[in-house]
N, C-alpha and C positions, 0 to 999 in steps of 0.2 A: 801203356793204355791209351785211346784215343783221347785229343784234346777236349772234345765235346763231352765223352763218360769223366775225364776228371774236373771239369769243368761243376758237373752234377755230382758228383759224388764230392767234392770242397763245398758245393752250397750246402750241400744235407749236415755236412760236419760243422759248417760255421753255427747251420740255424742249430743243431741237437746239441752243441756247447755252451751257445748262447743262452739256451732252453734249461740245458740240464743247470749251470751256474746259478742261473735268477730261481727256479723254482728251489735248489738247494738253500742257498742266500734267504729264500721267503721261510722254509722249514726250520731255519737257524733262531729266527722270531724269539720262539719261548728263549729260547737262552740268552740271549742280547739284550734281550726286557728285564728278564731275573734280576740280571747286575746293573742294568745302566736304568737310572730313573730317567724319565722323559726329558730332562731338560739337559743331560748328559747324551741322550738319544739326536736332542736336539741340534745338542753341538757335534756332533758326528756328520749329522747331514747338511749342516751348514757345510763344513770342510769339503765334504764329497761334493757338493753344491757348486764350490767355489772352484774346486780341482776341475771340474769338468768342463767347468767355462775359462780356467786359467792356461790351463793345457792346449788349445788352440792358439792362446795369445804368444804365449813362450816359445810354442812351433811356427807358429806363422802357416796353420793349418796344412804343414809340409807332408804330413800324413797321407795325404791324395797323392802328391808328386811323387812320392815312395811307391806309390801301386800303377801311376801310371807311367814313370820314365821306365819304368824296369823294361817295358818291350824295346824301348828306344837303343839301353845300352847292354840287353842279357848276351849279344852273340860278343862284346868285344867286353872281356874280363878289367882288364884296367881301367878303364871306363869307369863301367860297373863301381868297381872298387872306390873309385875318386870320388863317383856319384854317393853312395852310400855313407863314404868316410865325411862327405860334406855335411851330408844332413845332420849325422850325429855329432860332429864337432862342433854343427854350427847351435846344436838344440841345447845341448854342455855350456857352452857359455851364454846363450842368451839365456837359459834357466838360473845359473849364476849372476847374471844382469840382476832378474828379475826377483833372486831372493835377497841380493845387496839392496834393493830402492825399496823392499819388505821391510827390513832392519830399519832402514833410511828413514822412512816416512810409514815407521808402524803404528802409532797414533794414527792415522790417518785411514788407514787400511780396517784400521777395526773397529773404528769410527764409524765405516761403511757398510763394511762386509761382517763386523762379528760385535757389533755392541753386545758387552755383559760378558765377553772371552777374553780370561788373560792374553797379552800375545806370548809369553814365555810360562810355559813349555807349547800350549796347544798350539798356537798361530804359526809359530814355529816350525814347530813337525808339519803343518800344512804347507808351509813352505818351499822345505826341504822333500815333502812326496813328491809334490808337484813335481822337480824335478826329476825324478825317476819315476815316475807316472809316465812323464812323458818320453821316455826314452823307453820305456815298458811298448807303451803304443805305437810309435815310431818304429821298433823291430817285429809287433803285431804287422804291423803296414808292410814291413820289407816281406815278411812270410807268406803274406797275403800275395801279394806283388807275385813273388816266385813260386806261389800256387801251391805249400806246402800244407794241406788242409788237416791234414794227419796229425802232422807236428804243431800245425797252431792248435787243436783242439787239445792236445794230450800238457800243450805247454797250460791254458786258460785252467784245465782242469786241476793240474797241478797246484799250478798258483793260488786259485780258491781254497783248494783243502789245506796246505801248510798255512795261509795267510790265517785262514778260520780256523786253526787248532790253536795257531798263536795271540789269535783275539782271544780264544776260551782261556787257556791257560792266563794269560794278562790280566784279563777281568776280572777271574774267578779263583784262580791262586793266589796270584801276587795283590787280587783286589784294587788294581789302579784304574779301575772306572774307565772314563773315557779316554784319560790321556794312552791306558793300556791298547783302547779300544785302536786309537789312530798311529801308534808306537808299532803296533804289529805289523798294519800295511809298509811302513816307512822299512821296518827290518827287511820284509820279505823283499818290496821294489828294491833296495839296495842292492839283496843277494841277488837278484833276477838283472842285474845290471852285471853282477862280474857273469855270469852265463851269458849275457848277452854278448859281452865281449869277446871271450870262449867261443861262443859259435860264430860270431862274422869272422874271427882272427882265423878258425880252423877253416872257413870256406874262402879265407885269402880276402875276405871283404871288408878290409879297416883297416884304416894308416891315421894316425894324427893331422890331417890338414883339412885345410877349404880350398876347393875351388870356386873361385870369385863368379866365371864364366857359369858354372853349372850350379851355383847356387841361385846367382840371379834369374836365369832361364825356370829354375826349380820355385822361387819365388815369386816371378813372375804369373806362373802357372798355378798357385796357393793362394796367393792373398787374395785376390778376388772370390773363393769360396769360403773367406771364411765369416760373413756376414750370413750365407747359410747354415752353413755349420754353427756358430755360436748360438741364431736367434735363438730355438729350443730349449736351449741349458739356459743363455741370459734368463729368461721369462721364467723357468722354475727357479733359478738361484733369486732371481726377484724377489717373486713371493713369497720366500722362504725370510728372506731378510727384512721385507714387511710386516713377515708375522713375528718375527723376532721383535723390532723396533718398535711396535707397537701394542703388543701383547708378550710373549715371552718364549724361552729357549723352550720350555716345556710344551707349548701351544706346536710351537717349532717339529717337538720327536711327534707328539699325535699325528700331526697333518703327513708327516713322512712316513708313519707306520700305515697310515690309509692310503696316500697313494702308492704304496707296496701295492696293496689290493686291487688298487687300479691298474697297476702297472701289470698284472697276472691277464688282463685284457687283451691288454697291447701285445705281450710277448707272442698270444694265441694266434691274435690277426697276422703280425706279422711276420712269422713263423710260417703261417697256410697261405700269404700271398707271397713269398719266396718260391715257393711248390705253385702255387697257381698262377704268375704272372709268367712265368717263359709257355707254360703253354696258352695264356691268355694271346699272347703276342703269334704263338702260329694259329690260331684262329684268327686274331686281326688280318694275318699275313695272306690267307686265303679270301676273307673277304665276303665269303657265297652268304648267303638267306640262311641257310642251314647252322654256318658255324657260328654267325654271331647271336643266332639265336639259343645255340647251345651253350655258347660264353654266356649269355645273359640268364639263362635257367641257372647252369650253376654257381652264377656268381647271388642268387637269389635262395638257393637254397644255400648256399655259404651262413648269407645274411643271417639264415632263421639259424644256422648251428649258433652264429656268435649270440644268435637271443636267448640262445638257451644258458652261455657264459655267463651273458651279462644278470640272467636269473640267481642262477645260482652264486657269484660273486655279491650283488647287491641284496637278497636276500640274506644269505647264511657269513654274513661277515661280521655279524654282531655276536653270533655264538663264535666263531672259530677265534676273533678277538679274546672274548671272556674268556675262553680255552686255552687260549695260545698264548697269551699274555699275562700280568700282574694288573691289579682294581688300577692302578696309577694311569694307564692305556686305554679302560673301557670304554671311554666317548670319544678315542678314533675313529671306531663304526659307525657314529652318526654322519658324518661327511663323506663317508665312501659310498653313498647312493648315488651325492651329486656329482660325483667322480665318473661313479658307472654311466650314469647317462653322458658324459661330455665324451667318453670312450666309444659309446656304443653312438653318437652321431660322427666321428672318427671315423667307426669301420666304412662308414658312404666314400672318405675318403681315398683310401685303399683302393678302391676298384676305379673309381674319376680317375687318382691318380696315374693307373697301369694305361688310359690312354695319352695320357699326357706324356708319359716314358716314351711312350710308343714312336709317336712324333719328337726328331730331336729337335725341332725349332719351338716346339713347343714346352720340351725339356730345360731350354735354356730360361724361359720364363717360370718356373717354378717355385723360386726362390722370392717372388714377388709374394704367393699365398704363405709362405712360412714367415718372411719378415713382417708383412703387416699382421699377421695373426697373433706373432709373440709380441709385437709393439702393442696391439691393443690389450694383450691379457697382460703384459706389465701396467699399462696405463689403469686399466680395472683393477688390477688387483692394488695399486697405488691409492685407488679412488674407495675400492668395496673393506680393504683389509682394515682398515682402521674403529670401522662399523663393525664389521660380522667375523673378524678374526678369520680361522682357518676356513669358516665357510665361505666369507668373502673371494679368498685364494682360491674356491672349488669353484665356486659360481664367473670367476674371470673364467676361467682354465675350461671351460662351459662355454662360454659364450666366443670365448676366440675361437675354439673348434670348430664352432658354427660359422663363425666369418670364415676359415682357411678352408672349411668345405665348401662353401658358396664359391670364392673364389677356383677353387678348382673344377668344380662343374663347370663355372662360367669358360675356363679358359680349355676343359677338356671337349665342349660346343663348339668351340671356335673352330676345332681340325675335323672331331668326329662326333656324332649323334650316338654311333651303337646301336643304340634300343635302351638303353638304360633308362630307368622310370624312376626320378626321383620321389614321385608321391607312392610306388610301387615298394618302395625301399623303406619311407617311411611306414606303411602300411604295415610293415613286418616289424618294423623300431618303436613304434608308438606302442601298439598294444603290450608289448614283453614288458616297457616302463610303466604303463596303466598297472598292468598284473604286480609288478613288482611295489609301487605304491598299495595296492591293496593288502598285499605281505606283508608291508611293513607298518601297519598302520598299527595296530598293538604293541609291536618294538617303541614304537615312539611317544605312544601315549601312556603305557602303563610297564613293560620292562626294560624301559631306559639300558639302565644298569646292570640287569642282574638276566641269568640264563633263567628261562623258562622252556619246561617240555611240552607244555600244551602248547605255547606260541609256537614250539619247531613242528610238532605236527599238523600247525595253521598252514604254517610255509608248506611245507610237504604238498601239504592240498591244492596250496594256490600253484606251485609247481605241475603236479599233475593235470592240474584243470587247464592251464595255461598248454603244457604238450598237447592233450588233447585236440585246445581250440587252434592251435597251430595246425595239426595234422588234416581237421579237418576244413580249414579256412585256404588251405595250399597243398592238398590231396595231389591234384593232376603232378605236379612238379615235384613232390617228392616220391610219389611213384613212380614217374617217367625218370629220375637221377636214379633210386634201386635199381629198377631195370636194366638201366645203361651198366652199371656196374658188376650186375649177374652175369650180362651179357657178354661183357670184358673178361669176367672170371672164364666162361665157356669157351671164347674165343681162344684162350692161354692154353686150359686145357686138351683142347684138341691139336696143338702144336707139334707136331712132330718133335 
């Protein structure tokens, strides 16, 4: 298999496995919310947010080094073995040091990150899980660096299925609540650690040693990446901490449900952009008038497609939440439209960031947008959450995304204008949000906590009206794209 074909195949596999795992996790919400109360769901979300941040600290972002330096050591088995052995051994030592510090300063950790949560057993399980999640992520990075896409996909799906089964059994059969939910993850990742050792030993890629020269070189590469890797996750964790300290764990649970709906938009956008990005780079290399125009037109068509996703999630999240979860989670839907607006603004980011990533000098400055945006998100959450609870967190998320997009647009225009128009993009995004607001009028004023069939019909009418509006106002672009697709199919059929 050619290297180019392998890269494309691996990209598809990563995208497929990521989307499938998140989609299946979303479909399991009815089960989890049936056996977990909102405060328990809030605890699990706090733990997940803490682990997402702390893994980069425990591993010092060495995951990036595992991918980057594979090319340097791949032709020398001895050096490659020392390299991976050094990374794995270092993370194990770092993880247990972090665990020891967590136990020693447990009162401080609980007061900062887990107010209202008992250290034993919940926070202790979180610290233990952190070690094995860090090692799991390292093994994933090793496989990714070695371009073993099929194996990585199988592992991700297997781990997800097994952990889901363990969680359901522990929270339903054994009635262990959030402890069972978290314990299931710990058990699965301990089991995976044993598999990781077997897998690396089988390939003769592991010995218990640390090469200080290799470690120093790897840390020199990975540590500067930590601010970028941590920024978004820290902002997300901070919002949940503020909601917990000024509100309740139950509110954290409701907000986490809402964010899962919003993240569905981002899953679609990221998945599409992974396929769009390589093609966009090809158009940028040509950089003739027709190629650039084609890239801009397709971007607008994708934005129209995204707007339909906004509408679907923003309008019908109420019905889905009511039908998929118990009554304690009903009000979670009320914050979803605000998050939808935030993710709709983020749509513009993906198009402009492709320009930035095309120019290497610009790509080095991308961290400016993420760090500033995350910092603003944290400050605004600190100011707004005490007064508006989870709605304040959603508003801070929205405002931070506006700032990140603004910086991305500014940076991209320093290198290439391409032909993207902010006004054109807003002319697609804003009407979809206005139609969504119209469709939600009765949901907020009459049917806040109840399912109404007449309200559902009203929303369907709004969506149909919006589709007609979109087609009439973007008829030329849509028709041209459809004709282009049909033409491509005809050419493929004519090929011998």
